[in-house]
N, C-alpha and C positions, 0 to 999 in steps of 0.2 A: 505493500499499499505506502503510497505516495503522501508527500504532505499535504494539511488542507493548501489549497491554493485561489488565490481570485480569479474569478469569472467574468467572463466580458463578452462582447456581442460574437467572436467568433464560436463562443462556446454555442448558441442560441439553437441551435440544430440538436446538437445533444443531449442539452437541455429538453426540448421539448421530447424527444423523446422517452424522459423520466416521465414525462406530467402526460406523455398517453399511456407507458403502462399501469399508471394510479388512475386513467381516467376520469381526467381531472378536464374544465374547460378551459385553461387559459388557452392564449395566443403569443405569437412570435413579438406581439406588440406590447403584451403584457409583462413577458421577461423584456423584453428592450424597456419599458418604461421604469421597471425592479433597476435595470442598472444604473440608468439616470439617475435614479434618487439618490442610491447609495453605489456609486462607481467603486469605492471601498468596503462594502459592506454584502456582496457577493459573492460564498464563497463555494467552492468544489473538490471534490476527490477523485484523484484518477485511481484509477486496477485497470494491469494488461492493457493499458495503454490508451484506456478510454473514460470520458465522465463516467462514473455512476452512482454519485451521490449530491447533491445540492442543500443550501441554506440561504436563506437573503434577511440583511439585518437592514431596516428602513428606521431612518430615525426623524422624530417628527421634532427640532431642537432637542435640547439634552430632557428635555418632560419624559418624551414618549421613547420607545422605539419599539418596533414590528418584528417578529418573526416569522418569517412565511416561506414557502418555496421549499420546504422540506420536503427532500423526496431520495429514494434509492432506487438501486435498478435490483427488481425482485429477485435476481439470481447473486445478490452480494449482500441480502438482508441478513441479519443475524450476526453481524460481526463488529457490530460497534461503531459505526461509519458515521451515523444519525447525531448519535451522543459526542462521538469529537469532533462533526461540526460544529453542534451546539455550545462545547464548551469552548470554541475558538469565537463562534460569534459574541456568546457570553464574555470574555474574554476581551474583543474589541470594544462593542459597548460600556465596559466598564471602563476604558479608556479614555473613552470619550466621557464622561462622568454622567452617562443616564438615568434619570432617578428612576423611572419605572419601564420595566417591558414587558409586552403581551405577547400574546399569540394565540391565535386557536385550534385546539388539538383534536384531532379525528382520536376515533378507539384506539387505535393502534397505537400513537404518538405520544397520547397522555402519560402512559407509566415513564414514557423518560422524561416528559417533561415537570414530575410530578419528583422523581425522583434528584432532578437540580434545583427544585426549590419553589416551581411554581405552582402556584396554588388557586384553585377555578372560582372564578370571579362571578359566572352567569351562565348562564346554554345560550346559543346561538344554533340559529336552522337555516335550511336552505331548501327553500319552496321554489317549486315546480306549475307553471302553466301551458296544457299545449296549446297549439296554435288555435286563434279563434280570433274572431270580430270585433274588437271593440269601440264604442262611440266614446270620443275624446276633446278636452278640448284644445283647441289653435294656442299654443305659449307662446310666448315672445323667446328670443334667443340670450342666453345667461351673459350680458356683458358686461355685470360686475357681481366676483365672488361676492357673497357675505360672509366674510371669511371672520367676522365677530360671531355671529351666529351659528357658523360651524365649530369653533373652540369653543363656546359655552356649553355645545352639543358632546361634543366628543372631548374635551379636557386636552388639545396641545393646538397647536398652530398647524393644520394641514397645507397649509398655504402652497407650497410646494408643489404637493400630487396633485391639489384641484387644479392647478394650472395649467397640470400635465394633464388631466384625464378632460376639462372641459373642452378641448378644442374637436373630442370624439363624437359625444355628443350631450348637450346641457339644454336647459328650459329653467327660467326663470320661473318663479311663483308666483303667485295672484298677492301674495303677504309677505315675499319677501324672502321665503325657502327655493328651496334649487333643488333638480333632479339632473343627476349625470344616465348617461349608460354607454355600454359599448358591445361589440360584439364577441361573441366566443365560439369554442370550435364545437361546443355541442349546442348550446342555447346561447341567444343573447341575454345581455348582464344588466339587469335595472342595478341600478346604483352607484355612487353614494345618493341617497337621497336626505335632504335634513328639513324638517317646517316645524312650525310651531303649533299645527295645527290638525287633526284630521281631514278636516276641509279641503285645504291646501292640498297636501301628502295625497291624498285622490285625485285632485287636480292633475296633479305633478307624474302620476303613475297611469293614470286613462291616458295623457299625451302620450308615456312612453309604448303601451298596449297599442295605441292604436297603430303607431308607426312600426310596431313589429306582429301585428297581427296575425303572418304568417308563419311566426316563427314559436316554436318552443321559447320561453323566459325564466332565468334563474332569477330569484330575488333573495338574498338572504339580509335575516332580520335578526335583532331582537325579539324569543317571545316575551318576555316581559314585558315590551309594550304593547298594551292588548287594543290600541288603534291602530298598529300597525296589522295584528292578527287578523285583527276585524273585516281589514282592509283587503288585506290578503286571502279571507274565503270569500268574502264578497265578490270577488274580481276571479274566481274559478282556480284558483291556486292551492297546492295539496302540499301538505311537507314531504321533502326529499330526503333529508339527513339532519342529525341532527351533532352538533360538536360541542365541546367546550371552550369558552372565555377564560384564560389561565392569564394569571399578574403574575409577575416576583418585582420585588422591592428593589430598588438599585442603588444607587449610591447616593452618600451621603444621607440617608434613614429618610426619605421625602417622607412629608405628611400624605394623608389618605387624596387620592387619583379623585377629583372631580369632573363631573360629569352627569351630562342631561340626558339618560337613556329614551327619556318620552319623545325626545326631540327627533332622535335618528329612526327615522322610515326606510333605511337602506341603506346596508355599511358600503365602505370601496370592494370589498375583495376579502376573501379569509389572508390574502397576502401582505393588505395593507392594514383591514382593520377596518 
């Protein structure tokens, strides 16, 4: 086994093969965006001359980092590669003085993360909607990202991420909220979406569903947000899988991480939170 190394755009083809083996929805653009956000925080391990395991660590200032894209080739599982990558990523984040580190854990990954000190914060669910028509409003483009609202909802400055995602597909809500979306290898992806009201969140969701009526749509939401669950059910979504959102207290013994989940009507993705 070779040491952990940085991965970059030249590795996207190999990283996509790992993603396909896991049956995930990310695209080459998702990998490229992660590398743009965290050029020093995308890690991999080579075995037998090829990339066989990955992990990414995207920082939102010093307040928060998100671990994602933890993938191992099925033929190389059980060798401690994911643990090695996680330990390397945590060392990288400690050197940067990051206060909180979070991730969305599958059932397979959760025991590893728990052994590294992560604790459960909340469940998170992926819901899916088959292709179907939807009547929706014509919303205006997102010409000004509501950074203050997003920070209040999510607890950290995600401005760089939002500026990267907004040109793909985004709309402004009638009351100051927003929604974004992007393509996926298996389904169109709705999120992130942040709003102070269910009424506005409904309009943003219907805007997206109308634009993607001929596609399956994935929506990752926090089931503790009752208003989001109600929207999902009434819009024809059904739960597909459940993960565990986990958190690790980082540098300096930071205070409790403040956030407002009731404003989060769609996360940005399991790799971003």
